[in-house]
C-alpha positions as MATLAB code, in Angstrom:
seq = 'MRVVLDWHAARTHAPGAGRYLRELTRALAEREPELDPKLDLVRLDWGRGPAADLPAEPRPSADLATRWVRRPLSRGWSRYWDGGLTRLVGLGWWHTARVDLCVEPGVCTSLAVAELPSTPLARQQWTRLAQRSRLVVVFAPAWRERVAAALQVPLERVQVVPVGCDHWSRVAPRVQRGKDVLVLGVRHTGTGLEALAQAAASLRKDGWGGRLVCAGRPGSADAALRALDPQAAWLVLAEPREAELPALVTHSGLLVYLPPDPGTPVTPLEGLALGTPVLCRRSEVLVEALGTQAAWFDEATLADPRAMATAMGAALSAPVSSNARDLVARHTWAHCAEAHAKLWRMHASPVPKLR';
ca = [
      36.441    1.144    7.502;
      35.234    4.665    8.271;
      31.662    5.565    7.348;
      30.591    9.203    7.552;
      26.789    9.487    7.664;
      25.396   12.803    6.459;
      22.961   13.700    9.230;
      21.551   16.818    7.568;
      18.695   15.016    5.816;
      17.853   13.193    9.037;
      17.535   16.536   10.809;
      15.483   18.311    8.161;
      13.450   15.623    6.375;
      11.963   13.625    9.227;
       8.946   12.241    7.307;
      10.985   10.232    4.804;
      14.738   10.392    4.343;
      15.090   11.308    7.988;
      13.626    8.048    9.236;
      15.827    6.074    6.845;
      19.083    7.799    7.809;
      18.204    7.900   11.491;
      17.331    4.223   11.732;
      20.220    3.167    9.502;
      22.561    5.066   11.824;
      21.066    3.408   14.882;
      21.223   -0.052   13.337;
      24.812    0.374   12.150;
      25.870    1.391   15.647;
      24.011   -1.483   17.270;
      25.298   -4.051   14.775;
      28.848   -2.687   14.569;
      30.453   -5.389   16.773;
      29.051   -8.082   14.446;
      29.754   -6.371   11.119;
      32.589   -7.294    8.808;
      34.388   -5.018    8.188;
      34.257   -3.247   11.507;
      33.025    0.299   11.049;
      34.337    3.558   12.436;
      31.104    5.559   12.411;
      31.081    9.341   12.136;
      27.862   11.308   12.243;
      28.189   14.510   10.240;
      25.905   17.281   11.578;
      25.677   20.580    9.734;
      23.353   23.518    9.279;
      20.235   24.313   11.211;
      16.875   22.649   11.171;
      14.374   20.748   13.279;
      16.126   18.229   15.482;
      14.986   14.810   14.280;
      17.450   12.871   16.378;
      17.556    9.228   17.359;
      14.233    8.206   18.960;
      14.327    8.430   22.727;
      13.226    4.828   23.318;
      14.840    2.445   23.562;
      17.867    4.468   24.575;
      21.244    3.366   23.246;
      23.433    1.798   25.884;
      26.383    3.631   27.389;
      28.729    1.333   25.456;
      26.942    2.160   22.223;
      27.195    5.892   22.841;
      30.988    5.675   23.227;
      31.352    4.371   19.658;
      30.128    7.647   18.158;
      32.159   10.485   16.767;
      30.054   13.565   16.033;
      31.406   16.332   13.812;
      29.144   19.393   13.913;
      29.817   21.794   11.043;
      28.591   25.289   10.310;
      26.030   26.187    7.646;
      28.729   27.260    5.232;
      30.890   24.154    5.542;
      30.297   23.111    1.927;
      32.082   26.251    0.687;
      35.520   25.208    1.849;
      36.376   22.299   -0.393;
      40.025   22.247    0.626;
      40.305   18.537    1.169;
      38.562   18.651    4.560;
      35.971   16.061    3.635;
      38.602   13.874    2.021;
      40.618   13.898    5.259;
      37.500   13.128    7.304;
      36.382   10.225    5.143;
      39.868    8.822    4.534;
      39.589    5.370    2.983;
      35.942    4.998    3.933;
      32.595    6.252    2.674;
      30.442    9.348    2.834;
      26.795    8.217    2.736;
      24.063   10.761    2.016;
      20.512   11.181    0.765;
      21.033   14.864    0.014;
      21.622   15.900   -3.609;
      22.247   19.661   -3.631;
      25.919   19.387   -2.644;
      29.024   18.975   -4.713;
      31.421   16.145   -3.984;
      35.171   16.398   -4.037;
      36.851   14.125   -6.592;
      38.238   11.150   -4.724;
      35.621   11.128   -1.969;
      33.974    7.713   -1.798;
      30.277    8.614   -1.877;
      27.181    6.440   -1.739;
      23.910    8.191   -2.592;
      20.525    6.861   -1.441;
      17.691    7.558   -3.913;
      14.045    7.033   -2.885;
      12.422    9.394   -5.397;
      13.210   10.694   -8.842;
      13.769   14.414   -9.505;
      10.654   16.372  -10.451;
      12.200   19.476  -12.085;
      14.999   20.013  -14.637;
      17.202   21.707  -12.007;
      16.717   18.854   -9.576;
      17.478   16.346  -12.334;
      20.768   18.148  -13.063;
      21.724   18.113   -9.370;
      20.841   14.451   -8.892;
      22.580   13.406  -12.110;
      25.754   15.317  -11.241;
      25.992   13.798   -7.755;
      25.025   10.293   -8.930;
      27.747   10.355  -11.593;
      30.312   11.421   -8.986;
      29.178    8.742   -6.539;
      30.707    5.321   -6.410;
      27.381    3.750   -5.420;
      23.737    4.702   -5.898;
      21.531    2.876   -3.399;
      17.863    2.148   -4.160;
      15.258    0.285   -2.116;
      13.412   -1.789   -4.714;
      14.675   -4.095   -7.472;
      12.031   -2.679   -9.817;
      13.672    0.728   -9.580;
      17.263   -0.225  -10.322;
      17.215    0.093  -14.119;
      14.979    3.171  -14.007;
      17.324    5.057  -11.696;
      20.394    4.061  -13.732;
      18.752    5.413  -16.896;
      17.323    8.544  -15.279;
      20.591    9.548  -13.570;
      22.836    8.302  -16.395;
      25.012    5.990  -14.340;
      26.169    2.432  -15.172;
      23.727   -0.187  -13.932;
      26.416   -1.978  -11.909;
      26.806    1.121   -9.717;
      23.096    1.062   -8.756;
      22.540   -1.457   -5.963;
      19.440   -2.524   -4.029;
      19.192   -2.694   -0.245;
      16.158   -3.765    1.805;
      14.417   -1.064    3.798;
      13.463   -1.483    7.460;
      10.046   -0.896    9.000;
      10.418   -1.944   12.645;
      11.163    1.529   14.079;
       7.639    2.445   15.213;
       6.994   -1.045   16.558;
       9.489   -0.337   19.348;
       7.470    2.593   20.696;
       3.882    2.136   19.450;
       1.254    1.992   22.204;
      -1.223   -0.855   22.317;
      -4.487    0.694   21.217;
      -7.595   -0.689   19.578;
      -7.990   -0.169   15.857;
     -10.499    2.568   15.119;
     -12.514    3.503   12.029;
     -10.375    6.369   10.781;
      -8.766    6.344    7.351;
      -5.258    7.804    7.499;
      -3.282    9.369    4.633;
       0.338   10.323    5.269;
       2.258   13.156    3.650;
       0.459   14.053    0.382;
      -1.465   17.275    1.025;
      -0.814   18.550   -2.497;
      -2.969   19.119   -5.560;
      -2.668   16.385   -8.148;
      -1.895   13.566   -5.717;
      -5.465   12.246   -5.692;
      -6.214   13.438   -2.162;
      -9.263   15.461   -3.232;
     -10.668   12.408   -5.035;
     -10.056   10.305   -1.927;
     -11.937   12.851    0.187;
     -14.899   12.680   -2.202;
     -14.854    8.892   -1.858;
     -14.783    9.236    1.933;
     -17.843   11.517    1.771;
     -19.581    8.840   -0.303;
     -18.577    6.167    2.201;
     -20.136    8.203    5.017;
     -23.478    8.045    3.230;
     -23.201    4.253    3.550;
     -22.830    4.517    7.322;
     -19.070    4.771    7.875;
     -18.553    6.689   11.101;
     -14.840    7.358   10.958;
     -12.711   10.336    9.926;
     -10.407   10.940    6.999;
      -7.166   12.117    8.608;
      -4.758   13.811    6.179;
      -1.498   13.976    8.121;
       1.456   15.921    6.758;
       2.821   19.339    6.088;
       0.297   21.895    4.752;
      -0.040   21.798    0.978;
      -1.827   23.139   -2.055;
      -4.758   20.708   -1.716;
      -5.816   22.029    1.698;
      -8.187   24.716    0.380;
     -10.002   22.282   -1.932;
     -10.344   19.770    0.899;
     -11.858   22.331    3.269;
     -14.253   23.482    0.542;
     -15.762   19.990    0.271;
     -17.516   20.409    3.613;
     -16.326   23.445    5.608;
     -18.018   22.268    8.825;
     -17.035   18.611    8.526;
     -15.628   17.067   11.671;
     -14.881   13.909    9.703;
     -12.226   15.594    7.520;
      -9.090   16.348    9.531;
      -5.968   18.146    8.312;
      -3.202   17.398   10.805;
       0.500   18.123   11.088;
       1.617   15.618   13.730;
       5.055   15.424   15.263;
       6.933   12.259   14.439;
       6.572   11.074   18.038;
       2.792   11.059   17.505;
       2.833    8.970   14.316;
       3.048    5.459   15.832;
      -0.136    5.982   17.862;
      -1.850    7.676   14.920;
      -1.129    4.744   12.592;
      -1.954    2.093   15.200;
      -5.323    3.658   16.048;
      -6.392    4.002   12.398;
      -8.551    1.409   10.698;
      -6.807    1.843    7.349;
      -3.715    3.494    5.896;
      -4.211    4.733    2.322;
      -1.031    5.286    0.303;
      -1.489    7.701   -2.610;
       1.914    8.398   -4.237;
       1.719    7.124   -7.842;
       5.375    6.201   -8.320;
       7.213    5.623   -5.030;
      10.775    4.364   -4.970;
      10.409    2.647   -1.600;
       7.675    0.577    0.073;
       8.542    1.852    3.542;
       5.276    3.682    4.375;
       2.940    0.746    3.607;
       5.351   -1.552    5.456;
       5.211    0.798    8.461;
       1.441    0.396    8.529;
       1.568   -3.388    8.246;
       4.220   -3.540   10.976;
       1.777   -1.858   13.364;
      -1.133   -4.100   12.405;
      -2.945   -1.528   10.257;
      -4.274   -2.661    6.845;
      -3.040   -0.708    3.831;
      -4.752    0.310    0.597;
      -2.225    1.364   -2.046;
      -2.235    2.980   -5.441;
      -0.938    0.274   -7.758;
       2.715    0.734   -8.760;
       5.506   -1.576   -9.842;
       7.578   -1.039   -6.700;
       4.728   -1.601   -4.248;
       3.281   -4.639   -6.029;
       6.762   -6.160   -6.108;
       7.279   -5.527   -2.379;
       3.810   -6.134   -0.927;
       2.106   -8.591   -3.272;
      -1.164   -9.821   -1.787;
      -0.558   -8.257    1.620;
      -2.007   -4.901    0.523;
      -5.317   -3.945   -1.049;
      -4.987   -2.095   -4.363;
      -6.688    0.592   -6.413;
      -5.879    2.045   -9.822;
      -6.451    5.386  -11.518;
      -9.917    4.435  -12.780;
     -11.026    3.475   -9.273;
      -9.675    6.707   -7.793;
     -11.576    8.732  -10.387;
     -14.903    7.111   -9.395;
     -15.994    8.117   -5.834;
     -18.365    5.161   -5.492;
     -15.776    2.632   -6.656;
     -13.136    4.130   -4.385;
     -15.576    4.129   -1.461;
     -16.209    0.423   -2.072;
     -12.469   -0.285   -2.083;
     -11.995    1.663    1.158;
     -14.910   -0.095    2.851;
     -13.574   -3.525    1.935;
     -10.055   -2.664    3.120;
     -11.365   -1.237    6.411;
     -12.968   -4.538    7.310;
      -9.981   -6.680    6.330;
      -7.684   -8.034    9.047;
      -3.912   -7.947    8.731;
      -2.857  -11.500    7.900;
      -0.115  -13.558    9.463;
       1.610  -13.455    6.048;
       1.800   -9.670    6.377;
       3.493  -10.080    9.748;
       5.981  -12.474    8.152;
       6.608   -9.914    5.410;
       7.442   -7.059    7.785;
       9.612   -9.364    9.886;
      11.944   -9.603    6.873;
      12.241   -5.809    6.623;
      14.327   -4.836    9.617;
      16.839   -2.048    9.994;
      19.381   -4.658   11.086;
      19.120   -6.293    7.650;
      19.301   -2.851    6.037;
      22.486   -1.989    7.955;
      24.130   -5.297    7.078;
      23.300   -4.802    3.395;
      24.868   -1.321    3.410;
      28.024   -2.581    5.122;
      28.316   -5.411    2.591;
      28.047   -2.969   -0.333;
      30.607   -0.597    1.149;
      33.043   -3.479    1.576;
      32.452   -4.942   -1.913;
      32.826   -1.588   -3.704;
      35.673   -0.126   -1.674;
      38.077   -0.021   -4.644;
      38.965    0.995   -7.228;
      37.475    4.445   -7.559;
      35.427    4.770  -10.778;
      36.495    7.464  -13.201;
      34.433   10.610  -12.663;
      32.750   12.232  -15.613;
];
């Protein structure tokens, strides 16, 4: 069975979809001799963007490298729908996390969805591609019915796969946990980051000597954060490279996860996998995935700087339990790859009627 993996999102969305597609690709290649059916893997590169390629360590073996077929395509490849993609995919699958492309009728597409569209235009794009896809893949059972309703596809075409979290563990340095509180990827107004910074300022009055590190691409909340204390060395706005993230997470005393409605638990799992405690905004998906292995806060706590400071202080002093290590051990990219291969085999035919 041929599987064509759309590498564009892996190249241009390294913080989220990129890690998923990159590590899925690696795991599929590594597990390919053991998979049933055997896979003919094709990595579809197109367009330009930051190179977020397979991590350098550990390097794939020479035998592994020979199993790859890479098909680089120009920026305008999506304009020539003359059957080229159909010929490339053949009787296999085209797997993507990118939604702003049309799909030829007859192409067997599986679409990975980790977030719901935030604008009417995005909703139209996602709905159109989801309805043309044979499978919609989600990463949490709690999200299955929601995604089916939101994207107007039959529930049986929305399937759940486990997400992996062992990627940084392969390369993370051994460093001592510090006092810093780390927030990943939400430097935008309305996410609660400003409220978290106010809570961190309150926690400092109680003697906390760490920093609040807001790591991610610059966003609309940056000005408000700097205005809290323009000279503050304890408030850090950082834009780290992905290669720097394992050490950043490992060194932190706490990872705070702010998104109110995530479709995947991967970021908190990444923290737990590196031995860093996590404090999460309560949501159905995260509670389902993490249970008692995370500390929790709700909207009322976030709105009260003193209450949020208390929650942060308690989470900073909490060790990561052996149960948390057992939890992350069940979330490997090998399991993720096997689940994808199983779905592709089970849903290989017949092709559903396109709307």
